[in-house]
N, C-alpha and C positions, 0 to 999 in steps of 0.2 A: 220931366217925361220919364217913367219908369220903363226900362228895358228888361225886358223877360229873358232869362238866359235860354239858350235854345235847349230841348228836349233830347235826352240822349237817344241814340238810334238803337233798333233793336238789336243790332250786333254788339253795341257796347253794352247793353243790358244784359244779353248772355254770358259776356266774357267778364263783364265786371258789375256783378248784380249788386242792388242795394241790400245791405244787411239791416235786419229790424230786430229790436229788442224784443224778446219773447216773454219777458217777466211781466210787464203791464197787462199782456194778453192773458197769462195765468190767472193773475189776481183779479182781472176783470170778469173773467169766465167764472172762477172758483172762489172768489173773495169771501162769499158768506160761508162757504164750507171750510175754506183754509185761510183764516185771517191772516196767517204770517206769510203767505205766499207772496205779497207784494215787496217784502223786505228780506228775500232769501240771504244766508251767509255764503262765504266760500264754499263751505263743504256742501250745502244744498244746490250751488250752482254746478259744482263738479257732480253730484248725483245726476242732476238732470241733464248735463252732457253727455253722461253715459248712457242715459236713457234715450237721447235722441240718436246717438251714435249707433246703439244696438238697434234703432229703427231705420237706418241709413239716412238720416237727415242731418245734412252738414250743419256744423255750428260751431261758434267760437265764444270763448269768455273774454270780454274786453274790459277796459277800465273807462268810464265816461269822465272825461277831463275836466268838462264844465261843472258837474256835481261830485265828482270824485267817488262815485260808486261803482261795484262791479256789475257787469249786465251779461247777459247771454244773449247772443245775436245769431240770426239765422237768415239765409236767403229770404228775400220778401215773399216769393210765391210758395215756401215753407212754413210761413209763420202760424197759419192756422192749423194745419197738420201737427206742428211741434207743440202748440199750446193744448190742443186734444190729447196727444201723447203725454205730456207731463200731467195733464187733469187725471187721465187715467191712471198714471203712475201714484199720485197723490191719493186717490180714493182706495186703491189697492193697499196702501202702507199708512193709512191714517192711524193716529194712536188713540184710537177709542179703548175705554176701560173694557176689558174682557172678563166676564164672570167664570171662574174657573172654581173646581172643587177645592176646599183648602188643602194644603198639603198635610199630610199625616205628620204628627209631630214623631221624631224619631230620636230617641235618647241613646247615649252610649251603653253598650253593654247589655242591651235589651234581650239579646239571645244567651248570651254566655253566663250572665248571672243565674237565670231560671235554671238553665242547662246544669249549672255545678250544683244548686241546691237540690235538684232532683238526684243528681248522681250521689250528694252525700245521703240523701234520704234512702236511697236503696242500699248504699254501703252500710248505714245504720242498720236496716233490717236484717242484712245479712249477718251482721254483730250479734243481733238478738236471737238467731237461730243457732248460734255456736255456743260451746259451754267453755268457761274460763275457770277450770277448777282451782287455779292458784290463788285468785280473789273470792271464790265462792259463788260466781255467778253461773247460772245454767238457763236454758232456753225458757222455761217454766216460771222463771223469777220476775221477767220484765213487766209483763201483762198486769199482774197484780199490783204492781209498784205504780205503775203510771197510765192506767186506764182511767176513763173519765166515769169513775164510778159516782153515781149521784149522791148516795148516803155520805160518802167521804167527802165529797166536794161540797156540799152542804154544811159539813163539820167543820169546814175551814181549809181543806186540802185544796187550795185554789189551783196550786200548780198542775195538778191533774188536768185541768183544761188546755194546758201546753203540751205535756208529755204525751197525752192521747193521740194527738196530732201526729207524732212521730212514730207511733207504733201500728203493725199492720198483722192480719192472720196469717197471710201466705205470700208467695211470690206474685200471684196474680193480682192480690189486691194491691200491693205496693207499686207494681208495673202499671196498672190501669191508672192509679191516682197520679203516677209521674207523668205518664203520656198527657192525660188529659190536663191535670193541673199545670204541667209545663207549657202546654200550648196556651191556654189562658193568661199566664203570667206572662208569655212572650208578648201577647196581643196588648194586654194592659200596660206592660213595662214600655212599649213604644209609645204609649199615650202619656203616660204620667212619670215614668222613670222607673227602671227595674228594681232600684232599692226601695222605693216608696211603695211598688206594687207588692214585693215580697213582703213587707212588713204590714201593709194594710191585710193582705190575703192571711196571714197568720192572726192578726187581730181579730179579724172577721171569724175565722175559725175557732178562735178562744171564745168570742162572744156566743157563738153558736152552741158551743158544749156548755157554757155556763147557763144560758137560758134553757138548754134542753133539760138540764139537770133540775133546774127549778120547775120546770111546767111538768116533767114526767116523774120525778121525785124516785126514791128508792123503789124496786132495787135495780133501776136501769143502769147499763154500762155499756161502754162502747169504745172503740179505737178506731184509728185511721185520720189521714189527711183530706178526705173527701168533704169534711165540712169546711175546711178551708178553700177546697177546689169550687164548691158551690158559693161560698163567700166570694171568690173572684169573679164567677159568673154574674153574681149580682151587682158587683163594682162595675163590671163591662156594661151591664145593661143601664146603669144610671150614668156612667162617664160618657158613653157615646154620643148622646145628644149635645153635649157641650163641645166636644172636640171633633166631631166628624160631620160639622154643618158645611155650608156653603157660604162664600163671600157675599154679603149683601148687595143687592143690585141699587144702584143709584136712583132717585125719583121717588114717587109716591108710594107708600107701602101698602099692599093689599091685604087687609086684616084676616079675611078668611082664608087666603092662602097660606099666611104666615102660621095660623093657628094649626092648619092641616098639616102643614110641614112638622111643626112642632110636635104634635101628636103622632104622628107617624115615626119622628125620629125617638120619641120615647118608647113607643108601645110595641114596636117591631123588636127592638133589642129586648125588651122585658119579657114580650111573649116568646121570644126564643130560648131565653134563661128557663121560664117556665117549663118549655117543652123539654128542655135539657133535664130539668128537675124530674119530669114525669117519665122520661125514658131511662134515666141512668141512677135516679136518686130514689126510686120508690118502689122498685122490684126486688125479689131476691129475699129469701130467709133471713140473713143477717144484714139486711140494709136498714140502717138507722133513719128513717124518713123525717122524724123530729129534728136531729141535727142538720140534715141536708136542708131542711126548709128554714129553720132559724140562722143557719149560715148564709142561705141565699138573701133572707130578708135583712141581715145585717150589712150585707155587701150593698144592698139597694140603699140603706139609709146612709150609709158612709159615703158612697159615691156621689150624692146629690152635691154636698159641700165641696167634696174633690174635684167633681167637674167644674164647679163655679170658680175654683180654685186656679185650676189648669187652664181654664179659658181666660181668666184675666191675667196670668202670671206666666203660663206655660210650666213646663217640666220643673223639677227642683234642680238648683246648681249641683253639679257633680259631686263636689264634695260632701253637700247635704245628703245627696241620694246615697251615696256609699256610706254615709253614717245610718242611715235608715237599714241599710241591708246588714251592717254589723250589729245593729240594735236587735234586729230579728233573730239573728245568730245567737247573740248573747241572753237574750230571753229563753232560749231553749236550753242552752248550756245551764243557765242559772236555776231553770226550772228543774233539770235533771241532779243537780248539785244538791238542791233542797232536798229531793228524794232520796239520795244517799245519806244524808245528814239525818 
């Protein structure tokens, strides 16, 4: 005959309540949403304990001697409320992947390098306005020696495509190019690296001057860094869709939405660049529209493979990027040395 133990009195239940393990209740309620709730670690139990204490629910962490596992126990009449509070905590702190805009790439020296180059360009312009009788150099000598004269360029004086970028007609001309060009170079330098941005800007300016000389022919002549400035604008328009996208969402791909985002990412920056070309690059008596247009197109073409490279590999390593900056400066120095020879 089995003898049932006497049931505890009400006073005993109040003074010595039964403690219930809340872990099975949590895993039972939210097991589908939180598959790891049924086997929490020590740190998780401590977090749950703090949650319950914050809600004024008495609780303890104990070791189950029979199974050798840690458990979180609460008085029996708090068990349901404790499971609900822990479930709310888990829902608020679930580790779902969050789709955020991609972090813009930040390359070291993205501001200082373009700023330094623009200061050198302004300083060089100041030198071209001064006379140096000792060496026989006067302000009027620079432009005939280094301008992008189409006839002489087609005759083989290729260096004029480089030297013309460093010459300016007056202070307003050089300051305008320095401000606008410096701004573009800083933005592009943050995405691809300042040294590479500077080198490609100069390369697009050189390409724009050479194409302009071939298309317009003699007696066309021009000076100014603005060809490189619009080359940088073209680079930005092409590179932007590759480096300024968002992290792809998990799940099935909506093809129409993907195509719309791609067209929006490409055509909006290009339209902005064309608008800039129309506002700044096509007005004025001395404005060289051809050089601006060809510089911008050179940037667009160069920016496509550049954007693919940066998207796959990121900006260049710092030593390589510095080498690109020194190579840019070396191109200008060599071009002027050839002129002097």
